[in-house]
C-alpha positions in Angstrom: 53.3 107.3 113.9 55.3 105.8 116.6 57.4 103.8 114.0 58.0 106.9 111.9 59.2 108.8 115.0 61.7 105.9 115.8 62.9 105.9 112.2 63.5 109.7 112.3 65.4 109.5 115.4 67.6 106.7 114.0 68.3 108.7 110.9 69.3 111.7 112.9 71.6 109.7 115.0 73.3 108.2 111.9 73.8 111.8 110.4 75.1 113.1 113.6 77.7 110.4 113.9 79.1 110.9 110.3 82.1 113.1 109.9 81.9 116.1 107.6 84.3 116.6 104.7 86.3 119.1 106.5 87.1 116.5 109.3 88.8 114.1 106.9 90.3 115.9 103.8 94.1 116.8 103.8 95.4 120.1 102.5 92.0 121.8 102.4 93.2 125.3 101.9 95.5 124.3 98.9 94.1 125.7 95.6 94.4 124.2 92.1 97.8 124.6 90.5 99.1 126.5 93.7 102.9 126.4 94.0 104.0 126.0 97.6 107.6 126.5 98.5 108.9 124.4 101.3 110.7 126.6 103.7 111.6 123.9 106.0 115.5 123.6 106.3 115.5 120.4 108.3 118.9 118.8 108.7 119.2 115.5 110.5 121.4 115.3 113.6 122.9 112.5 115.5 121.5 111.8 118.9 122.6 109.7 121.9 122.0 106.0 121.4 122.2 106.3 117.7 124.0 103.5 115.9 126.3 104.9 113.2 128.1 103.1 110.4 131.5 104.9 109.3 133.6 103.4 106.6 136.9 105.0 105.5 138.5 104.3 102.2 141.4 105.6 100.1 143.3 104.6 97.0 145.6 102.8 99.3 143.4 100.1 101.2 146.3 99.2 103.5 146.5 102.8 104.7 142.9 103.1 105.5 142.5 99.7 107.1 143.3 100.7 110.7 140.4 103.1 110.7 137.8 100.4 109.9 136.8 97.9 112.5 135.6 94.4 111.5 134.6 91.3 113.5 135.2 87.8 112.3 138.0 86.6 109.9 137.6 86.5 106.1 137.3 82.8 105.2 135.4 80.7 102.7 134.5 83.8 100.6 132.6 85.4 103.5 133.5 88.9 104.2 134.0 90.0 107.9 131.2 92.2 109.4 132.0 95.9 110.0 131.5 97.1 113.5 129.2 100.1 113.9 129.5 102.9 116.6 127.0 103.4 119.3 126.9 107.1 120.5 127.3 107.0 124.3 125.5 109.1 127.0 128.3 111.8 126.5 127.5 112.0 122.8 130.8 110.4 121.8 132.1 107.4 119.8 135.5 105.8 120.2 137.0 105.9 116.8 140.2 103.9 115.8 143.5 105.7 116.2 141.9 109.1 116.8 140.0 108.1 120.1 137.0 109.7 121.5 135.1 112.2 119.3 131.9 113.8 119.9 129.2 113.5 117.1 125.9 114.0 118.9 124.3 117.2 117.6 126.3 117.0 114.3 124.7 116.2 111.0 126.3 113.4 108.8 127.9 116.0 106.7 129.4 117.8 109.6 130.7 114.6 111.0 132.2 113.8 107.6 134.0 117.2 107.5 135.3 116.7 111.0 136.7 113.3 110.5 138.2 114.2 107.1 140.1 117.1 109.0 141.2 114.7 111.9 142.4 112.0 109.4 144.2 114.4 107.1 147.5 113.7 109.0 147.2 110.0 108.4 145.5 109.7 105.0 145.5 111.4 101.7 142.0 112.4 100.4 140.0 109.9 102.4 136.5 109.0 101.4 134.1 108.9 104.4 130.8 107.1 104.1 128.4 107.6 107.2 125.0 106.1 107.7 122.6 106.1 110.6 121.7 102.3 111.2 118.9 102.3 113.7 116.6 105.0 112.2 113.1 103.9 113.2 109.8 105.8 113.7 106.7 104.5 115.5 103.1 105.2 114.4 100.2 104.5 116.8 96.5 105.2 117.2 94.0 105.4 114.4 96.1 104.1 111.5 95.6 100.9 109.5 98.9 99.3 110.4 100.3 100.8 113.7 103.8 99.8 114.5 107.5 100.7 114.5 109.0 101.1 111.0 112.7 101.2 109.9 113.7 104.1 107.7 116.0 103.8 104.7 117.8 107.1 104.2 118.5 110.2 106.3 115.1 111.7 106.7 111.3 110.9 106.4 108.3 113.2 106.5 105.3 112.6 108.8 103.2 112.0 105.7 105.6 109.3 104.5 105.5 107.7 107.9 101.7 107.7 107.9 101.9 106.2 104.5 104.0 103.3 105.8 101.2 102.7 108.5 98.6 102.5 105.7 97.1 106.0 106.3 94.8 107.2 108.9 91.4 105.4 109.5 88.3 107.4 109.0 88.1 107.7 112.7 91.5 109.4 113.1 91.8 113.2 113.9 93.6 114.9 111.0 93.7 118.2 112.9 95.4 116.9 116.0 98.3 114.7 115.1 100.8 114.5 117.9 104.5 114.0 117.3 106.6 113.0 120.4 110.3 113.6 120.1 113.1 112.8 122.5 116.0 115.1 123.2 118.5 113.2 125.2 115.8 111.9 127.7 113.5 114.9 127.5 110.2 114.2 125.7 108.8 117.1 123.6 105.2 117.0 122.3 104.1 118.8 119.2 100.8 118.9 117.4 100.2 119.4 113.6 97.0 119.8 111.5 97.1 117.6 108.3 94.1 119.6 106.9 96.3 122.6 106.3 98.8 123.1 103.4 101.4 124.8 105.6 101.9 121.5 107.6 105.3 121.1 105.7 106.7 124.1 107.5 106.2 122.4 111.0 109.4 121.8 112.9 108.3 118.2 113.1 107.2 117.6 109.5 110.5 115.9 109.0 110.7 113.1 111.6 113.9 112.2 113.5 115.0 108.7 114.7 112.8 107.2 117.4 110.0 109.8 117.0 106.4 108.6 117.8 103.5 109.8 115.8 100.1 109.3 117.6 96.7 109.7 115.9 94.0 110.4 118.4 90.5 108.9 117.7 87.8 111.4 116.8 84.5 111.9 118.7 82.6 109.2 116.9 85.3 106.5 117.6 85.2 107.5 121.3 81.4 107.3 121.5 81.5 104.0 119.6 83.9 102.5 122.2 81.7 103.8 125.1 78.5 102.2 123.4 80.4 98.9 122.9 81.4 98.8 126.6 77.9 99.6 127.7 76.5 96.9 125.3 78.9 94.3 126.9 77.8 95.3 130.4 74.1 95.0 129.5 74.7 91.6 127.8 76.5 90.4 131.0 73.7 91.6 133.2 70.9 89.9 131.0 73.1 86.7 131.0 73.2 86.7 134.9 69.4 87.5 135.2 68.5 84.7 132.7 70.8 82.2 134.6 69.2 83.3 137.9 65.7 82.8 136.6 66.5 79.4 135.2 68.0 78.3 138.5 64.9 79.5 140.5 62.5 77.8 138.1 64.3 74.6 138.3 64.4 74.6 142.0 60.6 75.2 142.1 
C-alpha cells in the first residue's frame, strides 16, 4: 500500500510539471485557411552609432569619384576598401564635399532622396546605394542557440530572429517574450505573445538594429533550477558528514 501511494505521488508530480498544449503552441487562435492581413507598416530608421555604407555612381565615374571615400591604393589587382560612415551622437555623418548631414531618424529611402537632391548641383542622375552594415540582434534566455546574430537586409521579424537561435526550448515562455529596444540611450521594454496570431501587428514584430529578445523560463524550468540547487547543497552536506564520520572513526 505504501509503495502504491509513493508511485501515485510521483505520477502526480510528473503530470503537474508537464506544460499543457496551450503553453507551447504558436498562433493558437489562427483558423485553417484563415487569411491574415499584415497591418504593420514598419520602416527601418537609422540610429546613432549605426555604420552606414553609401556609394554614389553615375555614367561618368570621374564625376562621382569625389563622393566616395576609399582607404588603400589599388595595386596588384586588389581594389581599395570603401570607407563607411558612423552616425555620431548628433545623428550626423560627414559626407564628402557636402559636409555634415543628419540621417538619424531617416529611412534608407529618405536618406537616398535627400542625398540625390543635395548632389543634383554636382552630378547628373546619380545612383545612390545605401546599406546598414552593423545590423545585429541578440537573442537570450530559453532558446537553443542564444547569441548575437548579424542580419542581412534592412529588416527582420522576431520570428525570424528566434529561428536563427534555433527556436525556443520547451521551457521558454511563449506568452511573455520581451523585446528590449534602444532609442538613443533610452531602453524601452515591450512584451509580445507568440501564441496569438495578431503578434505580427505588434510594434516590435519587426526588429531594429541592436534589439535584444529575451525568452523567460517557464515555471517548470525555475522549479527545476531550484531543485538542482537544493540537491547540490544536500550532496555537499552529506559529503561533509561522511568525511567527518570517517575522521572520527579513524581517530578512535
